[in-house]
matplotlib code that plots the C-alpha trace (Angstrom):
import matplotlib.pyplot as plt

x = [74.8, 74.4, 72.4, 75.1, 77.8, 75.9, 75.1, 78.7, 80.6, 77.8, 78.7, 82.3, 81.1, 78.6, 76.2, 74.1, 71.5, 70.0, 67.2, 64.7, 61.8, 59.0, 58.5, 62.3, 62.5, 59.6, 61.2, 64.5, 62.9, 61.0, 64.1, 66.0, 63.2, 63.1, 66.9, 66.6, 68.5, 67.4, 66.9, 67.3, 65.2, 65.8, 62.9, 62.9, 65.4, 67.0, 70.3, 73.2, 73.3, 69.7, 70.1, 66.5, 64.7, 65.4, 62.8, 64.1, 62.4, 63.3, 62.1, 62.0, 61.3, 64.9, 65.5, 62.6, 63.6, 67.1, 65.9, 66.2, 69.6, 71.0, 69.7, 71.2, 74.6, 74.4, 76.6, 79.3, 79.3, 80.0, 82.8, 84.5, 84.1, 82.0, 79.7, 76.0, 74.1, 71.4, 71.4, 70.8, 68.2, 68.1, 65.0, 66.7, 68.7, 72.1, 73.9, 72.9, 74.3, 77.5, 78.2, 77.6, 79.5, 82.7, 82.7, 85.3, 83.2, 80.5, 78.4, 76.3, 73.5, 70.9, 68.2, 70.0, 73.1, 75.2, 76.9, 74.6, 76.2, 79.9, 80.8, 79.2, 80.7, 84.4, 83.8, 84.2, 85.2, 88.4, 91.9, 92.3, 88.5, 86.7, 83.9, 81.9, 79.6, 76.9, 75.5, 72.3, 72.0, 73.4, 71.6, 73.7, 76.9, 76.7, 76.2, 72.5, 71.7, 74.7, 73.3, 72.6, 76.2, 77.6, 75.4, 76.1, 79.6, 81.1, 82.0, 81.0, 80.6, 79.5, 78.3, 81.5, 82.8, 84.4, 81.5, 81.2, 84.8, 84.5, 81.3, 83.3, 86.1, 83.7, 82.2, 85.7, 86.6, 83.6, 84.7, 88.2, 86.9, 84.7, 87.6, 90.0, 87.8, 88.5, 92.3, 92.0, 93.2, 91.7, 93.1, 90.8, 90.3, 87.5, 85.6, 82.7, 80.1, 77.4, 73.9, 72.2, 74.8, 78.4, 80.2, 83.4, 85.3, 88.0, 90.3, 90.9, 94.4, 94.4, 96.6, 96.8, 99.6, 97.5, 94.6, 96.8, 98.2, 94.7, 93.4, 96.4, 95.1, 91.9, 92.4, 90.5, 90.4, 90.7, 88.4, 88.4, 84.8, 86.0, 88.0, 87.3, 91.0, 91.6, 94.4, 94.7, 95.4, 98.4, 97.8, 98.8, 97.4, 98.7, 96.4, 97.4, 98.3, 97.3, 95.8, 95.1, 98.8, 98.4, 96.2, 98.0, 95.5, 95.5, 91.8, 92.2, 94.3, 92.0, 88.7, 87.6, 86.3, 86.7, 87.0, 87.8, 85.9, 87.1, 85.6, 85.8, 87.4, 87.8, 90.0, 93.2, 94.7, 94.2, 90.8, 91.8, 94.0, 95.3, 96.1, 92.7, 90.9, 93.1, 92.1, 88.4, 88.8, 90.4, 87.6, 85.0, 86.7, 86.8, 83.1, 80.9, 78.3, 80.7, 79.3, 80.7, 79.6, 81.2, 84.4, 84.6, 84.1, 86.8, 89.2, 88.5, 89.2, 92.4, 93.7, 92.6, 94.4, 97.6, 97.0, 97.7, 95.7, 93.2, 95.0, 98.2, 96.3, 94.6, 98.0, 99.4, 96.3, 96.6, 100.3, 99.8, 96.9, 98.8, 101.9, 100.1, 97.3, 98.8, 99.4, 95.7, 96.4, 99.0, 98.9, 95.2, 96.0, 98.9, 96.7, 94.0, 96.6, 97.9, 94.4, 94.1, 97.3, 99.6, 102.9, 104.1, 107.7, 108.7, 109.4, 106.0, 103.5, 99.8, 97.0, 93.3, 91.1, 87.4, 86.5, 88.1, 90.8, 94.5, 97.1, 100.7, 103.8, 106.7, 110.3, 112.9, 114.5, 111.3, 110.8, 114.3, 113.7, 110.5, 112.3, 115.1, 112.7, 111.3, 107.9, 109.0, 110.7, 107.6, 105.4, 107.7, 107.8, 104.0, 103.7, 106.2, 104.2, 101.0, 102.1, 102.9, 102.1, 99.1, 100.0, 97.1, 96.4, 93.4, 90.3, 89.7, 88.9, 86.0, 87.3, 84.0, 83.9, 87.5, 87.5, 88.1, 85.1, 82.5, 84.3, 87.6, 86.4, 89.1, 88.0, 89.0, 91.2, 93.0, 93.5, 95.1, 97.5, 98.5, 99.1, 101.1, 103.3, 104.1, 105.2, 102.1, 100.2, 96.8, 93.9, 90.2, 87.9, 84.8, 83.3, 82.7, 83.1, 84.0, 86.7, 90.4, 92.4, 95.8, 98.7, 98.8, 97.2, 94.3, 96.6, 98.8, 95.8, 94.4, 97.8, 98.0, 94.4, 95.3, 98.3, 96.2, 93.7, 96.4, 97.8, 94.4, 93.9, 97.3, 96.6, 93.3]
y = [83.8, 82.0, 84.9, 87.3, 85.3, 85.2, 88.9, 89.8, 87.4, 86.8, 84.2, 83.6, 81.1, 78.3, 78.6, 75.8, 76.3, 73.2, 72.8, 70.0, 72.2, 73.2, 76.6, 77.3, 76.5, 78.8, 81.6, 81.1, 81.4, 84.5, 86.1, 85.4, 86.8, 90.1, 90.4, 89.7, 86.5, 83.4, 80.1, 76.5, 74.2, 70.5, 68.2, 66.4, 63.4, 63.7, 62.0, 63.4, 60.3, 60.7, 64.3, 65.4, 68.2, 71.6, 74.3, 77.9, 80.8, 84.5, 88.0, 88.7, 86.9, 86.6, 83.8, 81.7, 82.5, 81.2, 78.1, 75.7, 77.2, 76.8, 73.3, 72.3, 73.7, 72.3, 69.3, 71.4, 73.8, 71.0, 69.5, 72.8, 74.2, 77.2, 78.8, 78.9, 82.2, 80.9, 79.7, 76.0, 75.3, 71.7, 70.4, 67.5, 66.6, 68.4, 65.2, 63.7, 66.5, 66.8, 63.1, 63.3, 66.5, 68.2, 71.9, 74.6, 76.5, 75.1, 77.2, 75.2, 77.2, 74.6, 75.1, 74.1, 72.0, 71.4, 68.2, 66.1, 67.6, 67.7, 64.2, 64.7, 68.1, 67.0, 63.9, 65.7, 69.3, 69.9, 70.5, 74.2, 74.7, 76.7, 75.4, 77.8, 76.5, 78.5, 76.7, 78.1, 75.5, 77.7, 75.9, 72.9, 74.7, 77.0, 74.0, 74.6, 71.1, 68.9, 65.7, 67.3, 68.7, 65.3, 63.6, 66.0, 67.2, 64.5, 67.3, 69.0, 72.7, 74.9, 78.5, 80.4, 83.9, 82.6, 80.3, 81.8, 80.9, 77.4, 77.0, 78.1, 75.7, 72.8, 73.5, 73.5, 70.3, 68.6, 70.1, 68.7, 65.2, 65.1, 66.3, 63.8, 60.9, 61.9, 62.3, 66.1, 68.8, 72.3, 75.8, 78.1, 81.4, 83.2, 82.5, 84.5, 84.1, 86.8, 87.0, 83.7, 81.8, 80.6, 81.0, 79.2, 79.4, 76.8, 76.0, 72.4, 70.8, 67.3, 64.7, 62.3, 64.3, 67.5, 65.5, 64.1, 67.5, 68.9, 66.0, 66.5, 70.0, 68.8, 68.9, 69.1, 72.2, 72.1, 74.9, 76.1, 76.6, 79.0, 81.7, 80.5, 80.1, 77.6, 75.7, 73.1, 69.6, 67.9, 65.4, 62.2, 58.7, 58.2, 59.4, 62.6, 62.1, 65.6, 67.8, 70.6, 71.4, 72.5, 75.4, 78.6, 79.2, 77.8, 77.2, 73.5, 74.0, 76.6, 75.0, 71.5, 69.0, 68.9, 72.5, 72.0, 70.4, 69.2, 71.0, 69.7, 68.1, 71.2, 73.0, 74.4, 76.1, 79.6, 81.0, 83.4, 83.9, 87.4, 87.6, 86.4, 88.8, 91.7, 91.0, 90.9, 94.2, 95.8, 94.6, 95.9, 99.3, 99.6, 98.8, 101.7, 101.1, 100.5, 98.6, 100.3, 97.6, 94.9, 96.9, 97.5, 93.7, 92.7, 95.3, 93.9, 90.3, 91.4, 93.0, 89.9, 87.6, 89.5, 90.2, 93.9, 96.9, 98.5, 101.9, 100.4, 98.7, 102.0, 103.8, 100.9, 101.0, 104.8, 104.7, 101.8, 103.5, 106.7, 105.0, 102.7, 105.0, 105.6, 101.9, 100.9, 99.1, 96.5, 95.2, 94.4, 92.2, 90.6, 89.9, 88.4, 86.1, 85.1, 84.3, 81.9, 80.1, 81.8, 83.1, 86.1, 87.2, 90.9, 90.8, 89.2, 91.4, 90.6, 91.9, 91.3, 91.7, 92.5, 88.8, 88.5, 86.2, 86.4, 86.8, 86.6, 87.8, 86.1, 87.1, 84.7, 84.5, 83.3, 80.7, 79.3, 79.0, 77.1, 74.7, 74.0, 73.2, 69.7, 68.5, 66.8, 69.9, 72.0, 69.5, 69.4, 73.2, 73.4, 70.9, 72.9, 76.1, 74.4, 72.8, 76.0, 76.9, 79.1, 82.8, 84.1, 83.3, 81.1, 82.4, 85.8, 87.5, 89.7, 93.0, 93.6, 90.2, 90.3, 93.9, 94.5, 96.7, 98.4, 101.7, 100.1, 98.8, 99.3, 99.9, 97.2, 99.5, 100.7, 97.1, 96.2, 99.1, 98.1, 94.5, 95.4, 97.7, 94.8, 92.7, 90.5, 89.8, 91.5, 92.7, 93.1, 90.4, 90.4, 87.6, 90.0, 93.8, 93.9, 91.2, 91.1, 88.4, 88.1, 85.7, 86.8, 84.6, 85.6, 86.2, 88.5, 90.4, 90.9, 92.0, 94.6, 95.8, 96.0, 98.1, 100.4, 100.8, 101.8, 104.3, 105.8, 106.2, 107.9, 110.3, 111.3]
z = [43.3, 39.9, 38.5, 39.7, 38.0, 34.7, 34.7, 35.4, 33.2, 30.6, 28.0, 29.3, 31.9, 32.1, 35.1, 36.5, 39.2, 40.9, 43.3, 44.2, 45.1, 42.7, 44.3, 44.2, 40.5, 39.7, 41.7, 40.0, 36.6, 37.6, 39.0, 35.8, 33.8, 35.8, 35.2, 31.4, 31.6, 29.7, 31.5, 30.2, 32.4, 32.7, 33.7, 37.1, 37.6, 34.2, 33.8, 31.8, 29.5, 28.4, 27.2, 27.8, 26.0, 27.4, 27.8, 27.2, 28.9, 28.8, 29.3, 25.5, 22.3, 21.4, 23.8, 22.5, 18.9, 19.5, 21.4, 18.5, 17.4, 21.0, 21.3, 17.9, 18.9, 22.5, 21.7, 19.9, 22.9, 25.3, 23.2, 22.4, 26.0, 24.8, 27.4, 27.0, 26.9, 29.2, 32.8, 33.1, 35.8, 37.0, 38.9, 40.7, 43.7, 43.9, 44.9, 41.5, 39.4, 41.5, 41.0, 37.3, 36.4, 37.3, 38.1, 38.8, 41.3, 43.6, 45.9, 48.5, 50.2, 51.3, 53.9, 57.2, 57.2, 54.1, 55.2, 53.1, 49.9, 50.9, 49.8, 46.3, 46.0, 46.3, 44.2, 40.8, 41.7, 39.7, 41.1, 41.9, 42.0, 44.7, 47.0, 49.1, 51.8, 53.7, 56.8, 58.4, 61.1, 63.8, 66.6, 66.1, 65.2, 68.2, 70.5, 71.4, 70.2, 71.2, 69.8, 66.4, 66.3, 67.1, 64.5, 61.6, 62.4, 64.7, 67.1, 70.4, 71.1, 74.0, 74.3, 74.9, 74.2, 71.0, 70.0, 66.5, 65.6, 67.0, 64.9, 61.8, 62.6, 63.1, 59.7, 58.1, 59.8, 58.1, 54.8, 55.4, 56.1, 53.0, 50.8, 52.4, 51.4, 47.7, 48.4, 48.2, 50.6, 51.1, 51.6, 53.5, 51.6, 53.5, 56.7, 58.0, 60.8, 60.4, 61.9, 61.1, 59.0, 58.7, 55.4, 54.3, 51.0, 50.3, 47.4, 46.4, 46.2, 44.8, 46.3, 49.3, 50.8, 50.9, 52.4, 55.1, 56.0, 56.3, 58.4, 60.8, 61.5, 63.0, 66.8, 70.0, 72.3, 76.0, 77.4, 81.0, 82.2, 85.0, 83.2, 79.5, 78.8, 75.9, 74.2, 71.4, 72.6, 71.0, 68.2, 70.0, 70.2, 73.7, 76.5, 78.3, 82.0, 83.1, 80.4, 82.8, 82.8, 79.2, 80.2, 81.1, 84.0, 87.5, 87.9, 88.2, 91.4, 93.0, 92.2, 93.0, 90.4, 86.7, 85.6, 81.9, 79.0, 75.5, 72.4, 68.9, 67.0, 64.9, 62.4, 63.9, 60.8, 59.4, 58.6, 55.9, 52.8, 53.0, 49.2, 48.3, 50.6, 49.3, 45.7, 46.9, 48.6, 45.6, 43.3, 45.8, 45.9, 42.1, 41.7, 40.6, 43.3, 46.2, 49.1, 52.2, 54.6, 52.5, 52.1, 55.9, 56.5, 54.1, 55.6, 59.0, 57.7, 56.0, 59.2, 61.1, 58.7, 59.1, 62.8, 62.3, 63.6, 61.3, 61.4, 60.1, 57.3, 56.4, 56.1, 53.9, 51.6, 51.2, 50.3, 47.9, 46.1, 45.8, 44.3, 41.9, 40.8, 37.3, 36.5, 36.8, 40.1, 39.1, 42.7, 42.2, 39.2, 41.1, 44.1, 41.8, 40.2, 43.6, 44.8, 41.8, 42.8, 40.2, 41.5, 39.5, 39.6, 39.6, 35.9, 35.0, 33.3, 33.9, 31.7, 32.4, 29.3, 29.1, 29.3, 32.8, 31.5, 32.5, 29.8, 30.9, 29.1, 30.8, 30.1, 28.9, 32.3, 33.9, 31.2, 31.8, 35.5, 34.8, 32.4, 34.9, 37.7, 37.1, 38.0, 41.2, 42.5, 41.8, 43.5, 46.6, 46.8, 46.6, 49.5, 51.6, 50.9, 51.8, 55.0, 57.0, 60.6, 61.2, 60.9, 63.0, 66.7, 67.3, 69.0, 70.6, 74.0, 74.8, 76.3, 78.3, 79.8, 81.1, 82.4, 86.1, 86.6, 84.4, 84.6, 83.6, 80.2, 77.5, 73.9, 71.4, 69.4, 72.5, 73.6, 70.2, 70.5, 74.0, 73.1, 70.0, 72.0, 74.3, 71.3, 71.0, 67.8, 68.0, 65.9, 66.0, 64.7, 62.6, 64.8, 67.7, 67.6, 71.3, 71.1, 70.3, 68.6, 70.2, 70.9, 74.5, 77.2, 79.4, 82.4, 80.4, 79.2, 82.7, 84.0, 81.3, 82.0, 85.7, 84.9, 82.7, 85.5, 88.0, 85.6, 85.1, 88.8, 89.3, 86.4, 88.0]

ax = plt.figure().add_subplot(projection="3d")
ax.plot(x, y, z, "-o")
ax.set_aspect("equal")
plt.show()
């Protein structure tokens, strides 16, 4: 990812790549050389205060010829905030560099679990910065090793039909706890569980109030082992007298013994930011070499975040692109600004130059409104916008697993249309192509499936 950032933004950003493995450092340097990108390597276990000698490597002689010049201007670049032309490669533990320096963007992609780096990541990451975490320890996240899940994430998980989403929510809960230790809250931007990894991107909001609001969104889930119905347990310090009554099913009355189990604690808030995903989708569609697979995934995530059908979203995108085609996609710029936390009014003009920087020309009316609104009011409004109820239903149902018979299986798109016609929120999910995310309960879904099966028999 560091090489991708450097090739795209060139000298407008500083990129630092860190690894503690000799082979990984060698492969990083070789990969940069193949892409004609200079590298600036730091020796092992070097501290920021000692300012060690850097070794410049590149694919051509220009990088080596400019090594002395870059090294002489290194101090001025750090003071003036100028970006370096080379990628800084650090051969040290990532926790060391994360404790020593502050970054605006941090991407964690270790081998296995990333929980060992979360505390150091939120220690110095700046307010408004973005942290992305990729976890490949799916055996623990998916509940195959319960002791490892409890040890690393302080949580419990089982193999259910929505196990991928619970794994993502468990990872987010670990991120929330690490950020709360530094009096910081997080806003989830993107969540993905694909193949052999779980990916999460969050935006940092500094302040104890934001941290408290995020911690309050970590709850336990009561899961029925008979029908796989689920519900979030209320956040209460008092013990629940009969938690089975919270489930919308009657399995605890029909079956003897303990039919439900508690999962978590895990994140109960939203998994996506629709404005951020919309800006990502627009950028993907404008690329010269468009990635159809990525575009389809983002489109599914956007429909899931808004809990709308994919067909409705397609009609909206077609109408928007036809209307705003002549203005060089002003909505894309507005979506990019919103994803960065900047609220633009209708009379605000946004221009993105070649250096990917935002230049805003605000009218006098907007400036007057900003002057009248003091700091306390802006801070209170930001907290109110941050502490909102989840807009998307939690978890999803597999249409094949809950069908009455093999011949009565309903396609996911058809199920979404039927649920929306009944007034429920519904959409497909990228976690499982055969599942549907909806606000309806399992009993309501089965009742609708039974009605659909009867109508099919009458028609035949």
